[in-house]
C-alpha positions as CSV (number, residue, x, y, z in Angstrom):
1,P,14.5,-20.5,-40.2
2,E,10.9,-21.3,-39.2
3,L,11.9,-22.8,-35.9
4,R,13.4,-19.5,-34.9
5,I,10.2,-17.6,-35.4
6,F,7.8,-17.2,-32.4
7,T,4.4,-15.6,-33.0
8,S,2.2,-14.0,-30.3
9,S,-0.5,-11.4,-30.2
10,T,-3.1,-9.5,-28.3
11,G,-6.1,-7.6,-29.5
12,V,-9.8,-8.1,-30.0
13,I,-10.6,-11.7,-29.2
14,G,-11.9,-13.7,-32.2
15,E,-10.5,-11.4,-34.9
16,P,-7.8,-13.2,-36.9
17,L,-4.4,-11.6,-37.4
18,P,-3.7,-10.2,-40.9
19,H,-1.1,-12.8,-41.6
20,D,-0.3,-11.7,-45.1
21,R,0.5,-8.1,-44.0
22,I,2.9,-9.5,-41.4
23,T,4.7,-12.0,-43.6
24,A,5.0,-9.6,-46.5
25,T,7.1,-7.2,-44.4
26,L,9.4,-9.7,-42.6
27,A,12.2,-9.4,-45.1
28,A,12.2,-5.6,-44.9
29,L,12.1,-5.7,-41.1
30,A,15.0,-8.2,-40.9
31,E,17.2,-5.7,-42.9
32,K,16.5,-3.1,-40.3
33,L,17.5,-5.2,-37.3
34,D,19.4,-3.0,-34.8
35,E,21.0,-3.9,-31.5
36,H,19.6,-0.7,-30.1
37,G,16.1,-1.2,-31.3
38,I,14.6,-2.8,-28.2
39,A,13.1,0.6,-27.1
40,D,11.3,0.8,-30.5
41,A,10.0,-2.8,-30.0
42,A,8.6,-1.9,-26.6
43,R,6.7,1.0,-28.1
44,A,5.5,-1.1,-31.1
45,I,3.6,-3.6,-28.9
46,M,1.7,-1.0,-27.0
47,T,-2.1,-1.0,-27.2
48,T,-4.0,0.7,-24.4
49,D,-0.7,1.1,-22.6
50,T,0.3,4.7,-21.8
51,F,4.0,4.1,-21.7
52,P,6.5,1.5,-23.0
53,K,7.8,-1.0,-20.4
54,G,11.3,-2.2,-20.2
55,A,13.8,-3.5,-17.6
56,G,17.3,-4.7,-17.5
57,R,20.0,-6.1,-15.2
58,T,23.6,-7.1,-15.4
59,V,25.0,-9.8,-13.1
60,D,28.4,-11.1,-12.4
61,V,28.7,-14.9,-12.8
62,D,32.2,-16.2,-12.0
63,G,33.8,-12.9,-13.0
64,N,31.8,-12.6,-16.2
65,I,29.1,-10.0,-16.9
66,I,25.8,-11.4,-18.0
67,R,23.1,-9.2,-19.4
68,I,19.3,-9.6,-19.0
69,V,16.8,-7.2,-20.7
70,G,13.1,-7.4,-21.1
71,I,10.1,-5.5,-22.6
72,A,6.4,-5.9,-21.8
73,K,3.0,-4.8,-23.0
74,G,0.0,-4.9,-20.7
75,S,-2.6,-2.6,-19.1
76,G,-6.0,-4.2,-18.9
77,M,-7.3,-7.8,-18.6
78,I,-4.5,-8.5,-16.2
79,A,-4.6,-11.3,-13.7
80,P,-2.7,-14.6,-13.1
81,D,-2.5,-17.6,-15.4
82,M,-2.3,-15.2,-17.4
83,A,-3.2,-11.8,-18.8
84,T,-3.7,-10.1,-22.2
85,M,0.0,-9.4,-21.8
86,L,3.2,-9.8,-23.9
87,V,6.5,-10.2,-22.2
88,Y,9.8,-10.8,-23.9
89,I,13.1,-11.3,-22.0
90,F,16.5,-11.9,-23.5
91,S,19.9,-12.8,-22.0
92,D,23.3,-13.6,-23.5
93,A,23.6,-16.3,-20.9
94,R,24.1,-20.0,-21.7
95,I,21.7,-22.3,-19.9
96,S,19.7,-25.5,-20.7
97,Q,16.1,-25.2,-21.6
98,D,15.0,-27.3,-18.6
99,S,17.0,-25.2,-16.2
100,L,15.7,-21.9,-17.7
101,Q,12.1,-23.2,-17.7
102,S,12.4,-24.0,-14.0
103,L,13.8,-20.5,-13.2
104,V,11.1,-18.8,-15.2
105,A,8.2,-20.8,-13.7
106,A,9.4,-20.1,-10.1
107,A,9.9,-16.4,-10.8
108,C,6.6,-16.1,-12.6
109,D,4.7,-17.4,-9.6
110,K,6.0,-14.5,-7.6
111,T,5.7,-11.8,-10.2
112,F,3.3,-12.0,-13.1
113,N,1.1,-14.5,-11.2
114,C,0.9,-12.0,-8.3
115,I,-0.6,-9.0,-10.2
116,T,-4.1,-8.1,-11.0
117,V,-5.7,-5.0,-12.6
118,D,-9.2,-6.2,-13.1
119,S,-9.3,-9.9,-12.4
120,D,-9.8,-10.8,-16.1
121,T,-7.5,-13.0,-18.1
122,S,-7.3,-13.6,-21.8
123,T,-7.0,-16.1,-24.6
124,S,-3.8,-14.4,-25.7
125,D,-0.7,-14.0,-23.5
126,T,3.0,-14.7,-23.7
127,L,6.0,-14.8,-21.4
128,L,9.0,-15.7,-23.5
129,V,12.5,-15.9,-22.1
130,A,15.3,-16.5,-24.6
131,A,18.9,-17.2,-23.6
132,T,21.1,-16.8,-26.7
133,G,24.3,-18.2,-25.1
134,A,26.3,-15.4,-26.9
135,S,28.4,-14.8,-23.7
136,G,29.6,-18.4,-23.7
137,V,29.0,-18.4,-19.9
138,D,27.0,-21.2,-18.4
139,V,24.7,-19.9,-15.7
140,G,23.1,-23.1,-14.7
141,G,23.0,-23.3,-10.9
142,S,23.9,-19.6,-10.5
143,D,21.8,-18.0,-7.8
144,A,22.9,-14.6,-8.9
145,F,21.5,-15.1,-12.4
146,A,18.2,-16.5,-11.0
147,A,17.9,-13.5,-8.7
148,A,18.6,-11.0,-11.6
149,L,16.1,-12.7,-13.9
150,A,13.5,-12.6,-11.1
151,E,14.2,-8.9,-10.6
152,V,13.6,-8.1,-14.3
153,M,10.3,-10.0,-14.2
154,D,9.3,-8.3,-11.0
155,D,10.1,-4.9,-12.4
156,L,8.1,-5.5,-15.6
157,A,5.1,-7.0,-13.6
158,R,5.0,-3.9,-11.4
159,Q,5.1,-1.6,-14.5
160,V,2.1,-3.4,-16.0
161,V,0.1,-2.8,-12.8
162,R,1.2,0.8,-12.5
163,D,-0.1,1.3,-16.1
164,G,-3.4,-0.4,-15.3
165,E,-6.2,1.0,-17.4
166,G,-7.4,4.1,-15.8
167,A,-5.3,3.6,-12.7
168,S,-4.2,6.5,-10.5
169,K,-2.7,4.5,-7.6
170,F,-0.3,1.5,-7.3
171,V,-1.6,-0.8,-4.5
172,T,0.3,-3.4,-2.5
173,V,-1.8,-6.0,-0.7
174,S,0.1,-8.0,1.9
175,V,-1.4,-10.8,4.0
176,T,0.5,-12.5,6.9
177,G,-0.5,-15.0,9.6
178,A,-2.8,-17.0,7.3
179,A,-3.5,-20.7,8.0
180,S,-1.6,-21.6,4.8
181,Q,0.1,-20.1,1.8
182,S,-2.9,-20.9,-0.4
183,D,-5.2,-19.2,2.1
184,A,-3.0,-16.1,2.2
185,R,-3.0,-15.9,-1.6
186,Q,-6.7,-16.4,-1.8
187,I,-7.4,-13.6,0.7
188,A,-4.9,-11.2,-1.0
189,F,-6.5,-11.6,-4.4
190,A,-10.0,-11.3,-2.9
191,I,-9.0,-7.9,-1.5
192,A,-7.1,-6.9,-4.7
193,N,-9.9,-7.8,-7.0
194,S,-12.8,-6.3,-4.9
195,P,-14.4,-3.5,-6.9
196,L,-15.5,-1.9,-3.5
197,V,-12.0,-2.0,-2.1
198,K,-10.5,-0.6,-5.4
199,T,-13.1,2.2,-5.7
200,A,-12.6,3.2,-2.0
201,I,-8.8,3.4,-2.8
202,A,-9.6,5.6,-5.8
203,G,-11.7,7.8,-3.6
204,E,-9.0,7.9,-1.0
205,D,-11.4,6.5,1.6
206,P,-9.9,4.4,4.3
207,N,-13.0,2.2,4.5
208,W,-11.5,-0.9,6.3
209,G,-14.9,-2.5,6.4
210,R,-14.6,-3.3,2.7
211,V,-11.3,-5.1,3.4
212,V,-13.0,-7.2,6.0
213,M,-15.8,-7.9,3.6
214,A,-13.3,-9.1,1.0
215,I,-11.6,-11.4,3.5
216,G,-14.9,-12.9,4.5
217,K,-16.0,-13.7,1.0
218,S,-12.6,-15.2,0.0
219,G,-13.6,-18.6,1.4
220,A,-10.2,-18.9,3.2
221,E,-10.0,-19.5,6.9
222,A,-10.3,-16.3,9.0
223,D,-11.2,-15.3,12.5
224,R,-12.6,-11.8,13.0
225,D,-11.3,-11.5,16.6
226,R,-7.7,-12.1,15.5
227,L,-7.8,-9.8,12.5
228,S,-5.6,-6.7,12.2
229,I,-5.5,-4.2,9.3
230,R,-3.1,-1.4,8.3
231,F,-3.3,1.2,5.7
232,G,0.4,2.1,5.2
233,N,1.9,2.3,8.7
234,V,-1.5,3.2,10.3
235,L,-3.1,0.5,12.4
236,V,-6.7,0.7,11.5
237,A,-8.2,-2.4,13.1
238,K,-6.9,-4.7,15.8
239,D,-8.5,-8.0,16.9
240,G,-11.5,-7.3,14.6
241,R,-12.3,-3.9,16.1
242,V,-11.2,-0.3,15.5
243,A,-7.7,0.1,16.8
244,P,-7.3,2.1,20.0
245,G,-6.3,5.6,19.2
246,Y,-7.1,5.2,15.5
247,A,-7.1,8.6,13.7
248,E,-8.8,8.3,10.3
249,A,-7.1,11.5,9.1
250,E,-3.8,9.7,9.2
251,A,-5.1,6.7,7.2
252,A,-6.7,9.1,4.7
253,E,-3.4,10.9,4.3
254,H,-1.8,7.6,3.3
255,M,-4.6,6.9,0.9
256,S,-4.0,10.2,-0.9
257,G,-0.6,9.1,-2.1
258,D,0.2,7.4,-5.4
259,N,1.4,4.3,-3.6
260,V,-1.1,2.6,-1.2
261,S,-0.5,-0.4,0.9
262,V,-3.1,-2.6,2.6
263,S,-1.7,-5.1,5.2
264,V,-3.7,-7.8,6.8
265,E,-2.5,-9.9,9.8
266,L,-4.8,-13.0,10.3
267,G,-3.2,-14.4,13.4
268,L,-3.8,-18.0,12.4
269,G,-0.5,-19.4,11.1
270,A,2.6,-18.7,9.0
271,G,1.0,-18.2,5.5
272,T,2.0,-15.1,3.6
273,A,1.3,-13.5,0.2
274,T,1.8,-10.2,-1.6
275,V,-0.3,-9.1,-4.5
276,Y,0.1,-5.9,-6.6
277,T,-3.0,-4.2,-8.0
278,C,-4.3,-0.7,-8.7
279,D,-7.4,1.4,-8.0
280,L,-10.6,1.4,-10.1
281,T,-11.6,4.7,-11.6
282,E,-14.1,6.1,-14.1
283,R,-11.4,6.1,-16.7
284,Y,-11.3,2.3,-16.7
285,I,-14.9,2.3,-17.8
286,A,-14.3,4.9,-20.5
287,I,-11.3,2.9,-22.0
288,N,-13.2,-0.4,-22.1
289,A,-16.5,1.0,-23.2
290,D,-14.8,2.6,-26.2
291,Y,-12.3,-0.2,-26.9
292,R,-13.5,-1.2,-30.3
293,S,-14.6,2.2,-31.5
């Protein structure tokens, strides 16, 4: 039935989909439906992705096992609201559309809307969550189901960042002590989207001045003399100055790993935010310079 078909796509913006080629093969595809075919689907939607992305959870709701499984495609043009990204999540739970929409929106704000690869968004994106009701178990009001759904979304969102175009490092940017939640988020994204910060991370250079620069340009409230910065567990700056006893070699060692964390304490309030990003390498330029060739 037409109402059970959902279309979505990514690709070169402005180039129409070959609709005839798609509709002509639907009948043959339907005959090959396989309950074990989700891994094939994850591979089929890859473009510049380097690996298929999938995640799943099972959750006990009143003694009944509910399953949640999702796949995603995304690597470049990744930023909130949203990206050139396709995400499909399925569950055998039974839940009303309004309740599911509320859960998805809340979880999206903390997952797919907290990632950035290159700060660019797209005309084409999809986050689709389908609850088939096949289990017969109503999960409306279940905190356990809500948490499991959020975990699947978080897992997929992190995989998208880890597969960022040309990326060699997964980066966690954490901001605490902001004057407000919105200020914390603004500062976190200013750091995560800064080409100078991202290239310093690619070069494994603990250049904390670039983090200060990003904070300053964010437009959010900040006080240099209350500012502290950490790379991993290494306190780099305290009260706006080089931290006493700071050893750059320790910070550089943290930067040499595959997982880098940048933590900022503003000392102004209770606002917090966490954003996931990646470094910026020459490979990103090569991928996007040759995208249509």
